[in-house]
C-alpha positions in Angstrom: -11.4 251.8 -54.5 -10.6 249.3 -57.2 -7.9 246.7 -56.6 -6.8 243.2 -57.9 -8.7 240.4 -56.2 -7.3 237.5 -57.9 -4.7 234.9 -56.9 -1.4 236.7 -56.1 0.6 233.7 -57.2 -0.8 233.6 -60.5 0.7 237.0 -61.3 4.1 235.8 -60.3 3.8 232.9 -62.7 2.6 235.2 -65.5 5.9 237.3 -65.0 8.1 234.2 -64.7 9.6 235.4 -61.5 8.6 235.6 -57.8 7.2 239.0 -57.0 7.0 238.3 -53.2 3.4 239.4 -53.1 2.5 237.2 -50.3 5.2 238.0 -48.0 7.0 235.1 -45.8 4.9 232.6 -47.5 7.0 233.0 -50.7 10.2 232.0 -49.1 8.6 228.6 -48.1 8.0 225.5 -50.1 4.3 226.4 -50.0 4.8 229.1 -52.6 2.9 228.1 -55.8 5.7 229.3 -58.0 7.9 226.7 -56.5 5.6 223.9 -57.5 4.5 225.4 -60.9 7.1 227.8 -62.4 5.3 228.4 -65.6 2.7 230.6 -67.0 -0.8 230.1 -65.9 -3.5 228.9 -68.3 -4.1 226.0 -70.4 -1.1 226.6 -72.6 1.2 228.0 -70.1 3.5 225.0 -69.6 3.7 224.3 -73.5 3.8 227.9 -74.2 6.8 228.8 -72.2 8.7 225.9 -73.8 7.9 227.1 -77.4 8.7 230.8 -76.7 11.0 232.2 -79.1 12.5 235.8 -79.6 10.6 238.4 -77.4 9.7 241.4 -79.1 10.4 244.9 -78.1 6.8 245.6 -77.2 6.2 242.6 -75.2 9.5 243.3 -73.2 8.1 246.8 -72.5 4.5 245.4 -71.6 6.1 243.0 -69.2 8.3 245.6 -67.3 5.2 247.8 -67.1 2.8 244.9 -65.9 5.6 243.8 -63.3 5.8 247.2 -61.7 2.0 247.4 -61.5 1.6 244.0 -59.7 4.5 244.7 -57.5 3.0 247.8 -56.0 -0.6 246.6 -56.5 -1.7 249.2 -58.6 -4.3 248.9 -61.6 -3.7 250.6 -65.0 -5.5 253.7 -64.9 -3.7 254.7 -61.7 -0.4 253.6 -62.9 -0.7 255.8 -66.1 -1.6 258.7 -63.8 1.7 258.3 -61.9 3.5 258.1 -65.1 2.0 261.5 -66.0 3.1 263.0 -62.8 6.6 261.8 -63.3 6.7 263.1 -66.7 5.8 266.3 -65.5 8.6 266.4 -62.7 12.0 267.5 -63.4 14.7 264.7 -63.7 14.6 261.4 -65.0 11.1 260.2 -65.7 11.7 256.5 -65.1 13.2 257.4 -61.4 10.3 259.8 -60.9 7.9 257.1 -61.5 9.5 254.5 -59.1 9.9 257.2 -56.4 6.1 257.9 -56.8 5.4 254.4 -56.5 7.7 254.2 -53.2 5.9 257.1 -51.6 2.7 255.4 -51.3 1.5 255.1 -48.0 0.9 251.3 -48.1 4.7 251.0 -49.5 5.9 253.0 -47.0 4.4 251.0 -44.2 5.8 247.8 -45.9 9.1 249.3 -46.2 9.4 250.3 -42.8 8.9 246.5 -41.9 5.6 247.0 -40.1 3.9 244.6 -42.5 5.0 241.5 -44.1 3.9 242.4 -47.5 2.3 245.3 -49.5 -1.0 243.7 -49.6 -1.0 243.5 -45.7 0.2 246.9 -45.4 -2.8 247.9 -47.7 -5.3 246.0 -45.4 -3.8 247.8 -42.3 -4.2 251.2 -44.0 -7.8 250.7 -45.3 -8.7 249.7 -42.0 -7.7 253.1 -40.4 -4.9 252.0 -38.3 -2.5 254.8 -39.2 -2.3 258.4 -38.7 -0.2 260.6 -41.0 1.1 263.9 -39.5 -1.7 263.4 -36.7 -4.4 262.8 -39.0 -6.1 259.5 -39.5 -6.1 258.2 -43.1 -7.3 255.2 -44.8 -5.9 255.8 -48.1 -3.3 253.4 -49.4 -2.5 255.3 -52.3 -1.8 258.6 -50.3 1.8 260.1 -51.4 4.0 260.8 -48.5 6.7 263.6 -48.6 10.0 264.2 -46.8 9.4 264.9 -43.3 5.8 263.2 -43.1 5.6 261.3 -39.7 3.4 258.0 -39.6 2.2 256.4 -36.5 -0.1 253.9 -35.5 -3.4 255.2 -33.7 -3.8 254.8 -30.2 -6.4 252.4 -30.2 -4.9 250.2 -32.7 -1.7 249.4 -30.7 -3.4 247.1 -28.3 -4.8 244.9 -31.1 -3.7 241.5 -31.7 -2.7 242.2 -35.2 -0.3 245.0 -34.3 1.3 243.1 -31.2 2.2 240.3 -33.8 3.2 242.5 -36.6 5.5 244.6 -34.3 7.0 241.8 -32.7 7.8 240.6 -36.1 8.9 243.9 -37.3 12.1 243.7 -35.4 13.3 240.9 -37.7 12.4 243.0 -40.8 14.7 245.8 -42.2 13.7 249.2 -42.5 14.5 251.3 -45.7 17.4 253.5 -45.5 15.4 256.4 -46.6 12.7 255.8 -43.8 13.3 255.9 -40.0 10.9 254.0 -37.4 10.6 253.8 -33.6 9.0 250.6 -32.8 8.7 251.4 -29.1 6.6 254.5 -29.8 4.8 253.2 -33.1 6.0 255.9 -35.2 7.9 256.2 -38.5 9.2 259.2 -40.5 10.0 259.8 -44.4 13.6 261.1 -44.2 14.0 261.8 -48.1 12.9 260.3 -51.5 14.6 256.8 -52.2 17.7 256.6 -54.5 17.6 254.2 -57.6 19.8 251.8 -55.6 17.4 251.4 -52.8 14.6 250.5 -54.9 14.0 247.0 -56.5 16.6 246.3 -59.1 14.6 243.8 -60.9 12.1 246.7 -62.1 13.4 248.2 -65.5 11.9 251.7 -65.6 13.5 252.6 -69.0 11.4 250.0 -70.6 8.3 251.4 -69.0 9.1 254.9 -70.2 9.4 253.4 -73.6 6.0 251.7 -73.3 4.2 254.8 -72.7 6.2 256.9 -75.1 5.2 254.7 -78.2 
């Protein structure tokens, strides 16, 4: 299962904004973006100072790359999600974002059960969750309306989940999801509306990128 293993803060610096890839650390002075808010690389600082008018292609590319990095998806899989969104009825851009939001690791994060999508992905790959009473360790699994998520019985007493669920009470749960922290369960109520998805993502530019 391919995934990005490099420094997360480098991705934020490349996009020129915080993507909150490391959870709570991103809200502290330890965040690398606070100390080096310029693109990585030898010419990062000078390049950002000399940057002129941005081309349409670069704006489209950056929008696509930002979405990929926010959800932790590599190019091949992201292109496949776009193909799925294109075949569905409705707005392609919204379909794409809804597909990304439906990933199991993202649902775990949106329920507030993990501080970041990276942590949620790790929890899933370690087999701590069950979907509709079946154990799964596939972060990219797409959930549908009515699907029930729960923590495995054997994982509930682990230190990882005790700490995570104690902190979960202070994290919000998305409106399109429902959670029951006492019973270690959650449910997908419906697909998210556009206003419930990150507003700093520009799905129209992504559509334009793949429509070239």
